[in-house]
C-alpha positions, -999 to 999 in steps of 0.1 A, spaced: 301 600 242 289 614 276 255 630 277 251 654 306 221 672 323 224 702 345 205 701 378 182 728 364 173 706 334 167 676 357 144 696 379 125 710 349 121 676 335 107 662 367 80 689 368 68 681 333 58 646 341 69 615 360 78 597 327 100 626 314 132 616 332 130 581 318 122 595 283 153 617 286 174 586 296 163 568 265 171 599 244 205 601 260 213 566 248 202 575 213 223 607 213 254 589 226 250 566 196 241 593 170 250 628 183 240 644 150 204 632 150 191 667 159 183 696 137 193 732 139 172 751 164 178 786 153 198 792 185 236 794 180 252 760 184 221 743 197 205 713 180 170 702 188 153 668 188 117 658 196 103 632 220 70 616 210 49 618 241 28 587 230 58 565 235 62 571 273 37 571 301 31 605 318 53 623 293 41 651 270 56 657 235 89 675 241 114 696 223 149 690 237 178 713 229 214 702 232 250 712 225 275 688 210 311 693 221 342 670 216 335 639 237 303 652 254 267 663 248 250 687 272 212 689 273 204 726 276 166 727 277 135 705 277 102 722 266 68 708 261 55 710 225 21 725 219 -7 701 211 -15 698 174 -46 717 164 -77 698 157 -82 694 119 -117 703 106 -128 682 77 -158 682 55 -155 644 57 -158 643 94 -178 613 105 -167 593 75 -144 563 81 -108 572 76 -84 550 57 -70 523 79 -35 537 80 -47 570 94 -71 557 120 -59 557 157 -76 528 175 -89 537 209 -65 513 226 -34 525 207 -24 549 235 -29 522 261 -7 498 241 20 524 239 19 530 276 18 493 285 48 484 262 69 513 274 60 506 310 68 469 308 101 475 290 109 503 315 106 478 343 129 453 326 156 478 316 155 495 350 160 461 367 189 453 344 205 487 350 204 483 388 211 446 390 227 432 358 248 460 343 265 437 318 231 428 303 219 464 305 250 475 285 243 449 258 209 465 249 210 483 216 200 520 214 166 527 201 158 526 164 150 557 145 119 563 124 139 559 92 151 524 105 115 513 111 103 527 77 131 507 60 121 475 78 84 481 69 95 483 32 115 451 36 86 433 52 59 448 29 36 457 58 32 482 86 48 473 119 22 472 148 24 501 172 34 480 202 63 465 183 73 500 170 74 513 205 95 485 217 121 490 189 121 527 195 132 520 230 158 494 221 166 480 187 177 446 199 197 428 225 234 421 219 235 397 249 261 393 276 281 361 277 258 347 250 227 352 271 197 374 262 177 391 288 143 376 282 131 343 298 149 313 286 178 336 278 161 345 246 169 379 230 150 407 213 161 405 177 178 433 159 161 448 129 186 432 105 180 398 121 142 403 118 145 411 81 168 381 75 146 357 94 115 369 76 131 364 42 143 330 51 108 319 63 91 334 33 115 314 11 106 283 31 69 289 25 74 295 -12 90 260 -14 61 245 6 36 262 -17 52 244 -46 50 211 -28 15 218 -15 3 218 -51 7 180 -51 -5 174 -16 -40 168 -2 -56 195 18 -49 176 50 -12 173 42 -5 209 32 21 227 52 21 263 64 56 272 75 51 309 75 25 336 69 31 371 55 15 387 85 40 372 110 70 393 122 99 375 140 106 393 173 125 371 197 153 346 189 168 317 209 197 339 218 217 369 207 237 349 181 212 321 175 182 327 153 173 291 147 139 296 164 120 321 185 88 340 188 68 359 161 41 385 164 10 378 144 -1 412 132 -37 401 126 -43 387 161 -17 405 182 -6 371 196 28 357 198 37 323 182 67 300 181 87 296 149 116 274 139 141 275 110 136 238 107 100 241 98 86 226 129 50 233 130 45 269 142 19 275 168 2 305 183 5 312 220 -19 331 243 5 359 252 4 393 235 37 412 234 25 433 263 17 403 285 49 385 276 70 415 286 50 421 317 54 385 328 92 388 324 92 420 344 71 403 371 95 374 374 124 399 378 107 420 404 90 392 423 113 362 419 96 342 447 64 341 426 82 332 393 65 302 378 78 298 342 115 304 348 139 316 375 161 346 371 197 346 384 231 362 378 265 351 365 286 381 374 269 412 360 247 393 335 211 382 339 209 344 333 176 325 333 178 291 348 159 272 320 184 283 294 217 281 313 248 265 298 255 234 321 292 244 321 283 277 337 257 263 362 281 264 392 286 301 387 249 309 386 233 326 416 196 328 419 180 362 422 160 365 454 151 401 453 
């Protein structure tokens, strides 16, 4: 399904904010996957869909109108949405329930995650088209709500933003686009890995009843969300996000002792983007290409090593 923008719409988008063209590109990927996501606008034949301005840097909340025709979608207009009115409350000054509070750093986390992923996906689009094409379209709000119900907890804002931009990496040639050729997990893979590890911990809890305090094993915590897997088709180990600390940790299906790392999700993605944009300064891994796919040196298949070409910028 082709998604088209007229020159007038492109010019209008650029005037609304420097982040608007990228936001529309993300929306175009979502519309190509699900053309009927919009709602009736009141104008004949035009559907409308909203863009959350908090997800993208320098992008206001937008209303986007489009027409669906056989084999194509045409964006007809992009308009800023009015800011929501301030809500007066007799309870002003009292602490709100946790689920309704907006931490002061929430907007910053949204901008940083969107910015870091924008850098990675833009690099893939320009230099590794096969890897770029393997990225899943962004998840919808209903998808994230269903995953929250499955996990029994709220998904942190930084992870929600990332999955709204892309709901996983299908991989190219078996390689994910993250360092070590790891892959951002799909929502289904996240739910499956979480269930598996929770079952592991239930078994350990039974065994822990007969162990001393020093010998008790913690294989998983309810506040951990698996995020990154060894590869697109390999979920034997990877990285989880600890929702209480905001830190990443390493997990394994084989109950190797999990451990917390110093990186947050933002710093992890920013480090990956830095290595792609400044390969001469890359310390942890080295990016390269096999055809049109990004392949990181540390996770390369030895049988493919002769085809690998380092990326030098």
